[in-house]
Structure formats: structure tokens, C-alpha cells
C-alpha distance (Angstrom), angle and dihedral (degrees) to the residues before:
residue distance angle dihedral
M1 . . .
A2 3.79 . .
W3 3.80 116.5 .
Y4 3.77 125.7 -163.2
T5 3.80 130.6 -157.1
L6 3.80 129.3 -146.4
N7 3.81 88.2 -99.7
N8 3.82 91.2 53.4
I9 3.79 91.0 50.7
A10 3.81 92.0 45.4
T11 3.81 89.6 54.1
M12 3.80 93.4 47.4
T13 3.79 96.6 46.0
G14 3.80 102.1 31.7
L15 3.80 88.2 -128.3
T16 3.79 120.1 129.6
T17 3.79 121.9 -109.9
R18 3.84 86.9 -117.0
T19 3.82 89.8 57.8
L20 3.79 90.1 46.7
R21 3.81 90.4 52.1
N22 3.81 88.6 51.8
Y23 3.81 89.0 51.8
L24 3.81 88.4 50.6
Q25 3.81 90.0 54.5
M26 3.81 90.5 47.2
G27 3.80 91.9 49.8
L28 3.82 94.9 -118.6
L29 3.80 90.0 115.3
T30 3.78 119.6 43.5
G31 3.76 128.8 -171.3
E32 3.75 141.8 125.3
K33 3.76 132.5 -94.3
V34 3.80 113.8 -130.7
D35 3.80 118.4 -176.8
G36 3.80 89.9 -17.2
V37 3.81 94.4 -52.0
W38 3.79 124.1 108.5
R39 3.77 115.4 -129.1
F40 3.76 130.2 -177.3
S41 3.78 133.4 -162.6
E42 3.77 122.1 -128.1
E43 3.80 89.5 -107.1
Q44 3.82 92.0 52.4
L45 3.81 91.7 47.3
Y46 3.79 96.1 50.4
A47 3.82 93.7 41.4
F48 3.81 86.8 54.5
M49 3.81 92.6 48.2
D50 3.83 89.9 50.4
H51 3.81 93.3 56.9
P52 3.84 109.5 110.8
T53 3.81 94.0 -128.8
V54 3.80 91.7 50.7
R55 3.81 93.2 44.8
Q56 3.80 89.5 53.3
G57 3.81 91.3 50.0
M58 3.80 91.9 47.7
H59 3.81 90.5 49.6
A60 3.81 91.0 51.7
K61 3.82 91.3 49.4
Q62 3.80 90.9 48.5
N63 3.80 91.5 52.1
A64 3.81 90.1 47.3
I65 3.82 91.2 56.0
V66 3.80 92.0 57.4
T67 3.81 94.6 39.5
D68 3.80 92.5 49.7
F69 3.80 90.2 48.9
L70 3.80 92.5 51.1
L71 3.80 95.8 44.7
M72 3.78 99.9 43.7
G73 3.78 110.3 90.0
G74 3.77 132.2 162.3
R75 3.79 96.8 48.6
K76 3.79 120.1 160.8
E77 3.80 94.5 -133.0
S78 3.78 135.2 43.3
R79 3.79 114.1 -92.3
T80 3.79 130.9 -160.8
C81 3.79 133.4 -162.7
V82 3.80 118.7 -166.0
I83 3.80 124.0 -168.9
L84 3.79 116.3 -167.7
D85 3.81 122.4 -171.5
Y86 3.78 113.8 -167.9
C87 3.77 129.8 -175.1
M88 3.79 103.5 -149.3
E89 3.76 144.7 127.1
W90 3.79 116.2 -87.7
E91 3.82 93.8 -110.1
D92 3.82 89.9 58.1
A93 3.80 91.0 43.8
K94 3.82 91.2 55.1
R95 3.81 90.2 56.4
V96 3.82 91.3 50.5
I97 3.81 92.1 47.7
D98 3.81 90.9 48.0
F99 3.80 90.3 50.4
F100 3.81 93.8 53.3
S101 3.80 92.8 42.7
D102 3.82 92.0 51.4
K103 3.82 93.4 46.9
I104 3.79 92.8 48.3
N105 3.80 91.3 49.7
E106 3.82 90.4 48.0
Q107 3.81 90.3 53.1
G108 3.79 92.3 56.6
D109 3.81 87.8 -157.0
D110 3.82 111.0 150.6
E111 3.81 89.7 -161.8
L112 3.81 93.9 63.0
R113 3.77 113.1 99.2
F114 3.77 125.2 -168.0
G115 3.76 132.4 -173.7
M116 3.76 134.1 175.4
E117 3.74 136.1 -175.0
R118 3.74 129.6 178.7
H119 3.73 133.0 -156.4
K120 3.78 128.2 -178.5
K121 3.81 99.1 -62.7
S122 3.76 102.1 -5.8
V123 3.76 138.1 74.6
R124 3.80 127.5 -161.0
L125 3.80 117.8 -156.4
I126 3.79 124.3 -171.8
L127 3.78 122.7 -167.1
S128 3.78 122.2 -179.2
G129 3.79 131.8 173.4
S130 3.76 144.0 90.5
E131 3.78 113.8 -13.4
R132 3.81 90.3 -119.7
A133 3.82 95.4 51.9
V134 3.81 95.6 44.0
R135 3.81 91.9 45.6
E136 3.82 91.0 50.9
I137 3.80 93.4 50.7
M138 3.81 93.0 45.5
K139 3.81 90.8 48.1
C140 3.82 90.2 53.0
Y141 3.78 90.4 47.3
Y142 3.79 95.3 52.5
E143 3.81 93.6 41.6
R144 3.79 91.9 54.9
N145 3.81 92.3 61.5
């Protein structure tokens, strides 16, 4: 069984760990604390992401990623923003989302921003950050297929 941490969920949703802790207190996010660390099952994660309040927050964060990218000029390094729209079943989408979340967490780059949104049979992923970091993640993604 796959388990997710608060950091995993923060990466996937674009929400801060502070916001996620508030959702835990409100009962919108459920999980269990093991040895002082929150962990969440796949079912708990995706039930949380399907909640209307959470979906609205994720949508706002996703829009902010693109808006921030477009409005921020005068940077000292090259930046890239990638938007991927996939038509796929939800089981396949979960694997893609997990891949991007894991790679972003491995990078440890605070400048990388990730957003995802799903509709009935489609998933939109947004990845923004330094050209080097985004290129590396996308290269890994396409090489794995």
C-alpha cells in the first residue's frame, strides 16, 4: 500500500503544510500519525483532493503558478513553465502524479512549483521552475516510458 506524507500532499496539491494541518484539524484531511509523522493512504489522499473546497484551492494555486510565471520578468536565470494535458484513466493519472511528486521532492528545489487538476478523464499538470530543473524532470519522465 502506498503511503503519503504531508510533504507529498503539499507537492501534489500546491497547498502549504500549514494549510494541510488546518484541514486535518477541520476533518477535511484524515490520516494517521505514526512515530510523530502523519501518513495518508491513497484513498485518503484522493478523497481529500476530491473535496470541493480543496479542489477550489488547488485550482487557485494552479492558476497562480502560470500567472506568476507570466508576470515575473527580469530573473537572473532561465525559467520554464510546462503545462501537460493528458487524457487518461484515473489509475494511470495517479502514477503520473506520483512520478512528478517524487521527482520534485528528490530535487529539493524550493523554486520548483507543481500543480495538478483532474477532470473526468483528463489531468492537467503544471510544472514551473528553473530551466535546468524542469528539463531534468521532463527528461526523466519521457525516458521512463
